C-alpha positions in Angstrom: -18.4 -4.3 12.1 -21.6 -2.7 11.0 -21.7 0.7 9.3 -22.5 2.6 12.5 -19.5 1.2 14.3 -17.2 1.9 11.3 -18.5 5.5 11.3 -17.9 5.8 15.0 -14.3 4.6 14.5 -13.8 7.2 11.8 -15.3 9.9 13.9 -12.7 9.2 16.6 -9.7 9.0 14.3 -7.4 12.0 13.7 -8.2 13.9 10.6 -6.3 13.8 7.3 -4.5 16.8 5.8 -6.2 19.2 3.4 -4.1 17.8 0.5 -5.4 14.3 1.2 -8.9 15.6 1.4 -8.4 17.3 -2.0 -7.1 14.0 -3.5 -10.2 12.2 -2.2 -12.6 14.9 -3.6 -11.0 14.8 -7.0 -10.9 11.0 -7.0 -14.6 10.6 -6.2 -15.7 13.4 -8.6 -13.5 12.6 -11.6 -12.4 9.0 -11.5 -14.6 5.9 -12.1 -12.1 3.7 -10.3 -12.3 5.5 -7.0 -12.2 2.2 -5.1 -8.5 2.1 -5.8 -8.0 5.1 -3.4 -6.8 4.1 0.1 -9.3 6.4 1.6 -9.6 8.2 5.0 -9.6 5.4 7.6 -7.1 3.1 5.9 -4.9 6.1 5.1 -4.9 7.1 8.8 -4.0 3.5 9.7 -1.1 3.5 7.2 0.1 6.9 8.6 0.0 5.6 12.2 1.9 2.4 11.2 4.5 4.5 9.4 4.9 6.7 12.5 5.4 3.6 14.6 8.0 2.2 12.1 9.8 5.4 11.4 11.1 4.2 8.0 14.0 5.7 6.2 13.1 4.3 2.8 9.6 3.3 1.8 8.9 1.6 -1.5 5.4 1.8 -2.8 4.3 -0.4 -5.7 1.2 1.3 -7.2 1.0 5.1 -6.8 -2.5 5.8 -8.2 -3.2 9.5 -7.1 -0.5 9.5 -4.4 -2.8 9.3 -1.4 -1.0 6.5 0.4 2.4 7.8 -0.5 1.6 11.0 1.3 0.3 9.0 4.3 3.6 7.1 4.5 5.5 10.3 4.1 3.9 11.5 7.4 5.8 8.9 9.3 9.2 9.0 7.6 12.4 9.2 9.7 14.4 12.4 9.4 15.8 12.6 5.8 13.7 9.6 4.8 12.0 9.2 1.5 9.2 7.4 -0.4 9.9 5.8 -3.8 6.6 5.2 -5.5 6.2 3.2 -8.8 3.4 3.2 -11.3 2.8 2.4 -15.0 0.0 5.0 -15.5 1.5 8.3 -16.7 -1.8 10.2 -16.3 -2.5 9.3 -12.7 1.1 9.7 -11.8 1.1 13.2 -13.2 -1.9 13.9 -10.9 -0.1 12.4 -8.0 2.9 14.6 -8.6 0.7 17.7 -8.7 -0.8 16.8 -5.3 2.6 16.0 -3.8 3.8 19.4 -4.9 1.1 21.0 -2.7 2.3 19.2 0.4 5.1 19.6 2.9 6.6 16.3 1.6 7.1 17.3 -2.0 10.9 16.8 -1.7 10.6 13.5 0.0 8.6 11.5 -2.6 10.3 10.1 -5.7 8.1 9.1 -8.6 9.2 6.3 -11.0 7.2 5.5 -14.1 7.4 2.0 -15.6 7.0 -1.7 -14.9 7.8 -2.4 -11.3 9.2 -5.9 -12.1 11.8 -4.0 -14.2 12.4 -1.1 -11.8 12.8 -2.9 -8.5 15.9 -5.0 -9.5 17.6 -1.7 -10.5 17.0 0.0 -7.2 20.0 0.1 -4.9 18.3 1.2 -1.7 17.6 -1.0 1.3 13.9 -0.7 2.2 12.4 -0.3 5.7 8.9 -0.6 4.5 7.3 -1.9 1.2 3.7 -1.3 0.3 2.2 -3.5 -2.4 -1.0 -2.2 -4.0 -0.7 -2.9 -7.7 -1.8 -5.6 -10.2 -2.9 -8.5 -8.0 -1.5 -11.3 -10.1 2.0 -10.0 -9.5 1.7 -9.7 -5.7 3.9 -12.8 -5.1 6.4 -11.7 -7.7 6.7 -8.3 -6.0 7.1 -10.0 -2.7 10.0 -12.0 -3.9 11.6 -9.1 -5.8 11.7 -6.8 -2.7 12.5 -9.4 0.0 16.2 -9.4 -0.5 16.3 -5.6 -0.5 14.2 -5.4 2.7 16.2 -5.0 5.9 15.8 -7.6 8.7 13.1 -6.1 11.0 11.6 -4.3 8.0 7.9 -4.5 6.9 5.8 -5.4 3.9 2.2 -4.2 3.8 -0.1 -5.6 1.0 -3.5 -4.1 0.3 -6.7 -5.8 -0.9 -5.8 -9.2 0.4 -9.4 -10.0 1.3 -10.6 -8.9 -2.2 -14.2 -8.1 -1.2 -14.5 -11.5 0.4 -13.8 -13.4 -2.8 -10.8 -15.1 -1.2 -13.2 -17.2 0.7 -14.4 -18.8 -2.5 -10.8 -19.8 -3.3 -10.4 -21.1 0.2 -13.4 -23.3 -0.3 -12.1 -24.7 -3.6 -14.5 -22.8 -5.9 -13.7 -21.6 -9.4 -12.3 -18.1 -9.1 -10.8 -15.4 -11.4 -7.1 -14.9 -11.7 -6.9 -11.9 -9.3 -8.7 -13.8 -6.6 -6.6 -16.9 -7.0 -3.4 -14.8 -7.0 -4.3 -13.1 -3.8 -5.3 -16.3 -2.0 -2.0 -17.9 -3.1 -0.2 -14.8 -1.9 -1.8 -15.1 1.5 -0.9 -18.8 1.7 2.7 -18.1 0.7 3.2 -15.4 3.4 1.7 -17.6 6.1 4.1 -20.5 5.1 7.2 -18.2 4.9 9.4 -19.1 7.9 11.4 -15.9 7.4 8.5 -13.7 8.5 5.8 -13.1 11.0 2.5 -11.8 9.8 -1.0 -10.6 10.6 -3.9 -10.2 8.2 -5.9 -7.2 9.3 -9.6 -7.0 8.2 -9.4 -3.2 7.6 -11.3 -2.1 4.5 -10.3 -4.7 1.9 -7.7 -6.4 4.0 -4.1 -5.4 4.9 -1.5 -8.1 5.1 1.2 -6.9 7.6 4.5 -8.8 7.3 7.7 -8.4 9.4 11.0 -9.8 8.1 12.6 -11.8 10.9 15.6 -13.2 9.1 
């Protein structure tokens, strides 16, 4: 879609909360890596998906400033929670401060550390997993969470189009490690007979996966 159509879609999408707007303002004003933020339109898509799924337990791998965690919290089932993991203490502290200002402050659990070490120690059964962390570990995260995801549960992976670079990998060109890892992740999901999936060309690409067995 061209920019005018994208803007039209945004104009006819329900608005985000004031807390989410504050996160976005601070991100764009104070952080050089603002592209890591889910942002308004994608955030609204994640919120709508969560409201459709009504998850009891959401696992998020990659907190950043907490924007997407708050979006998922909007769709939680009664007494549901979001567990969000990150390795960056500074951005996680900021995410906690934003969560404290929201109505979901008691429904988001923050864990600091390496996700590959934290996930095996989690005893919860997940209804929804969001993968948005280091790209070379996407396939590892997928395998780590799969056994803890209920049948009928969902995995959403962000950035799977990687600014179009995955086309270079598809065409057999030499690519960097992140691009190769994302292309291999997409291939793996498509070949996994235990799931059904759709790759949505929203922002930088969302891979939506449903566990069937």
